N, C-alpha and C positions, 0 to 999 in steps of 0.2 A: 543406475548409478551404483553398481555393485562394487563398492569402493575397495573393500579389503577381502573379497571372497577368495577362498582357497579353491580355485577352479579345479574341476574334475574331482570334486570332493567325493571321497568314498571311504567306507569304514575300513577297508583293507589297508588304508594308508597307515593306520596305527597298529596293524597286526604284525608283530615281530620286526617292525621297522621297514617292511618291504611293501611294495605295491605293484600290481600288474595291470597296466593300462589296457593291454590287449584283451585280457579276460573280461574286464568290466565292459569294454566296448562290445564284445561279442554277446554278452548276456543281455545288454540293454539297448541294442541297436534300434529296434523298432519303436519302443516307447520314446527314445530320445529324438527320433526323426519326427514323430507327431508333435512332440513337445517343441521342437525347433520351429515347426510351422506356426504354432501359436505365438512363439516369441518373435518370429519374423513379422507376423501380423501386428503385434504390439509395437514394433519399431515403426511401421507405417502409420499407425494411429498417433504415435507420439509426434512424428514429423509433421503430419497433417495438422494436428491441433495447434502446435506451437508456431508453425508457419502462419496460421490464421491469426494468432495473437500478434505477431510481429507486423503483419500486413495491416491489421486493423488499426494499430497505434500509428503506423506511418501514414495511413491515408486519412484518418479522421482527426481533425484538429481538436474536436471535443475530447478525445482520448489522450491528447498529448499533454499529460500532467506529470508531475514529479513521481508520483506513485506508479503510474503506468510505465514510465521509463524503467523503473526498477523491476516491474513485472516483465518487461521485454528482456531485461538482463537475465532474469530467472528462466524465461522461455529459451533464450540462447543457450544457457547451460543445459537445459533438457534436450535441446536439439543436438548439441555436441555429444551428449551421452548416447542418443539414439543413432548417431551417424559414425562416431569414432570408437565407441566402447561396446555397445550391445552387439554389433555384428561379430566381434571377436568372441564374445561370450556364447553366442549361438554356435560359433565354430567349435568352441571347447565342449559344448554340450553334445554336439554330434560326433566329433572325432574322439573326444575323451582324453586327449593329451596335447601338449604344446610342441609343435614341430618347427618352430622358428627359433631364432637366436635369443640369447638372454637379454641383449640390449633392446630387442623388439618387445620382449615381455616387460622390461622395465618401463619403456615408453607407454605401453598399454596400461599398466597398473598406475603409473603416474597420472595419466589422463583420467583414469577412473577416480582416483583420490581427488584430483583437482576439481572435477565437475561436481562431485557430491559436496565438496567443501564450498564451491561457489553457490550451490543451491541454498544451503543453510545460511550462508553469509548474506545472500540476497534477501532471504526472509528476515534476517536480523536487521538489515538496513531498512527494509520496508517497515518493520515495527518502529524503528527510530523515527522514520519519516511520518508515520501515523501519530506518534506521540507529539512531534513538533506541530503537526497540523491541529491537533486537538487542544494541547496545552498552551501553545504559543502561536495563535492564529495570526497575529499582527506581523510577527517575524516570518511566518511560513508563506504568507501571501505576497511577498515581494518577488516580483518576477525575476529580477537579476539574481538575487540570492538563491532562488529556487533552482535556476539552471546551474548555477555554480555548485550548489549543494549536491544535486543529483550526479553531476559529473565527478565530483570528488568521491562520492559514495561508491559509484560503480567502479571507478578506478581502484579504490582501496579493496573492494571485494575481490577483484580478479588478481591483483598483485598479491594479496594475502593467500589466496587459493593456490597460486603457483608456488609461493614461498613455503607453504606447508607441505606440498607434495613433491617438490623438486629434489629433496635428499635421495629419493629412490633412483634418480638419474646419475648420482655420483657415487655409486657403489655400496650404498647402505643396504641394499637388498641382496648383496653377495655374501652368503654365509657358507660355512663348511658343510652344512647338511642340505644345501639347496639342491633340488633335483631339477635338471634341465628339461625333463619331460613334463614338468608342472609349471604353471604360471600363477604365482601368488606372492604375497608379502611374506618372505621367509624370515624376517627379523621380528621376533616377538615384541621387542621394545618399541619398534615403530608402530606396531599394531595398536598398542596402548596409547602411544603419543598421538597418532593420527585420529584415533577414535575420540579422545578427549578434546583435542584442539579443533577438529573438524566438525564434531557433532555436539558433544555434551556441553562445552562452554558456550558456543553460540545459542544452543537450545535454551540453556538457563537464562542467558541475557535476554533473549527474545521473550521468554515467558515472563520475566520480571517487568519488562517494558509494557507488555500487554496488561499486566496487573495494574501498573500505574495508569495506563489509559483508562481502564475500567474505573479506577478511583476518581480520576478527573471527571469522567462523564457522569458518574454518580453524584459527585459534589455539585456539578452544574445543574443536574436535574433536580436535586434537592433545593438548590438556591432558587431555581425558577418556580418550584411548587410552593415554597414557603414564603418567599418575598417577591411576588411578581411585580409589585409596584415600585421596586427599587432598581429594576433593570433598565435604567435610563441613561441617556448619553449626555456628554458635555455639549454645550451649545457652541456653535461656530462663531458666535459673536464675542469679541474680546472684552466687551464691557460687563459681562456677567461676573459677579463677585468670585474671587478665588476660593472662598470658603465653600461655595456650592460646587465649583469644579473639582475640588479635592475629594468630594464624596464619590466621584466616578473614577475609581482607580483600577478596578478589575478589567482585564482585556475584554471579557465578554460584555461588560457594561458599556464599553465603547463600541463594540462590533454590533451587538444586537440591541438596538435601542430606538426609541422615538421619544418625543417630548412635546408637551404643551405647557407653556409657562405664561404667567401673567406679566405683561409689560407694564408695571406700575410706576415706572419712572426711575427705579433704581438700576435697571439694566435694560434700557430701551433697545428694541431691535430695529435695525435699518439695513441698508445696503442689500436688499433682497428683491427678487423678482420671480415671477412664475413663467415657465416655458412649458410647452406641451410636447408630448411624444405620442407614438402610436398606441392604439388600444392593445389590450391583451396582457397587461402587466398582472402578474399573479398577486392575489391578495394574501395578506399575512393571516394565517389561521389563528383563532383564539386570542386576538389582540384587539381591544377596543380602546379608542382614544380617550373616552371619558373615564377610564379606569387608571390613567397614567398620572404620575406626578413627576416632579423634576428631581432626580437623584435622591429620592427619599424625602423630598420636601413635602409640604402640606398644601400644595396648590390644588384646589378643588376644580373639577371640570364640570361644564354644563351638561345637562341631560341630553340624550340623543336628539330630541326635537330642537334643541338650541345649539346644535353642532355648528361651530364657527365655519365660516366660508373663507375661501382664499381671497386674494385681492379682487376688489370689485365684486361682481355678482357670480364669479366662477366658483362652483363647488370644489372643495379640496378633496379630490378623489385620488385613487391609485393610478389614474391615467396622467398625472402631472409629475414632472420631474422638477424639483425645486433646487435652484442653484443660487450662489452668491454672485453679486456684481460689485464692481468697484465704485459705481456711482450710487449716491444716496437715492432711496426711493421711498416715497410716502405711500401709505396704504390706499393706492388708487389703482384703477385698472391698467394693466400692461398688456400690449399686444403680444400674440404668440411669436416666439422666435425659435429657430431650429435648435436642436440639442447640440451642445459643444462636444468636440471629439473626446475630451478628457473624461466625460461622464459615461462613456460606453464601456461595456464589459467585453473582454476578449473571448473568442470562441473556445479557447482551450480551458476556460474556467478560471483563469487567474485574473483577479480584478486589477484594474489599472491603478496607477499611483493616486489618482483622484479619489478613488473609492477606498484606498487602503490607508493613506496617511491622515486623512481628515475625518472628523466626525460627520454624522449625517447633516446636510445643510438644513437651514431653518428658513421659514417664510413667515412674513407678518400677516396676521389675520385682521379682519375689519374690527373686531371687538377688542383689539389690543393684545391678543395672544399670538403665540407662534407655534408652528407645527413643522416637523421634518417630513421629508418625502417618504411615503409608504413604499415607493419603488425601491429606494435604497435599502430600507429595512427588509423588504421582501427578498431581495437578492442575498442579503446576509443570512437571512433565515434559511433559505434554500441551500446556501453554501454549507451551513452548519449541518443540515440534514444529510447532504451528500457525503460530508466527511464522516459522519456516524455510520452510514451504510457502507462506505468503503472500508472503514475499520472492521466492521462486522464480517464482511466478505473475506478480508485478509486474515482475520482470526480463524476463519474456517479453513483457509489454505494452510495455515500453520498447524491446525489440529490434524488435518489429513496427512500432512508431511510427517508428523510425529507418529501417527498410527502406522504409516507405511514403513518408517525407517527405524523406530525404536526397537522393535523385536529383533531386527537384524543386528544392530550394534550390541545388544545384550548378548545374543548367542555368539556373536563374533569374538568378543573378549573371552567368554566362557570356553569357546572351542579352542582358543589359543593358549590360555593360561590355566585352565582348570582341568587337571588330568582325570579327576573323578567324574566331571560333568561330560558325559559322552552324548553330544547332540546328534540325533539321527540325521543322516544325510538328506532325507526327504524334507525334514523340517528346515534344515539350513538352506537348502535350495529354494524352498517355498518363501522363506523370509527374504531371501535375496531378490527374487523376482517381484515380491510385494513392494520392495523399494523402487524397482523399475516402473511399476504400475503408477506410482505417484507422478511421474513425468507426463503420463497421459491424462491424469485426473484434473490437473490444474486448469486447462482450457475449458473443461466441462463446468468447473466451479465458476469461472468467469461468466460463462454463458448463462448459467442458472441464476446468479445473484447480481449481475450487472446488466442493466438494460442497454447501456451504450455499447458494450461489447456484443451483446446479442444482436442489436441492430446492425452493427458493423459486420459481423459474421454473415448475416443474411444478405447484406448488400454485396459482399465479396462473392458469395456463392452464387448469387443471381446473375453476376456479370458474365 
């Protein structure tokens, strides 16, 4: 994504205002040919890795999430760079001059600007998506709003990318000093404009969003460590006093919670039954029922040896899915029934409306207490852990992008506007291709830090 590179960069450009393309080509023919071979290999690596990313998301339902759709958009931008931009850069590295028309050069530079802008805007959109997932999980986990949100985000990214780069197509690159044998952005004002709008502004916004994500995660961790007994949920039963319900106001208290409350007559629990599901439900780590109270209340729990049992003689284990029924049920044994469809979780990781909109269901116990399903709590706990890991992986993607592109954008502005800052041609070209390397690194990051992507890549390569 060599967005604004002054192609065929050479120190002689600035010597007495003249430049000899033929002399430069003769002096550096052999090094440039070997260099071009490496760059061509880089193109194939970029295409291979990003095609794998697109195929993995399209084939595996577990990867079809909002964030991964944005990752596909980023991969498409990298693919377009490798197929539409980089071959012409290799041509310029080998030949040393532009032998096509000005309009072809303008199209080429416009595509270059557009693809780099799309990459950083995709990273910005991903950071906003991560913030929504971490700070507003109840809103984020709505399937309809998620699809709508990702469609709008991807559309905005590509429309803005084209809007930022398209002035080059309408004559903005035609200046009095433009040399037709070179292909670069000849307008110094557009260099500053495009650098600020395409890189620096999205970079600052993305960085601030990730700082906010860190603050939210830190507050959540602090709340969990200092007040573990207050992370309890509202009861599904409408008879529970409003004063107790009001204590559960934080989204995480609703999402990640379980409860055991005494049914002392003030808010009796009914309309519940127990059904059974298959074994293999994950336990919730570090959570013991006898340590819980109800939304900060003072309800004591029995010791482990007096752990309440579910209806009848059936132990209340994580192998039970507890659901509400419309018919009243007394605390007596209920035969097993198959799970209802609304309680299932979709394969793509988005919970159904049943799991999103309602608190964890409650079941009546023999000793007059109630307990929510550990399966529901387990799924929510796992979902939160996945969100945290995804955020960490994407923060690494952002960090690598900055490392690869920040040196280029700094030297690019200096090279254009600072007459005293004479950037060596070798350094300028090295920073340019360091930016291109970023397009090949992203699939490696996904493979290293995301188990689902790694499994999908292995499955595709084994076919």
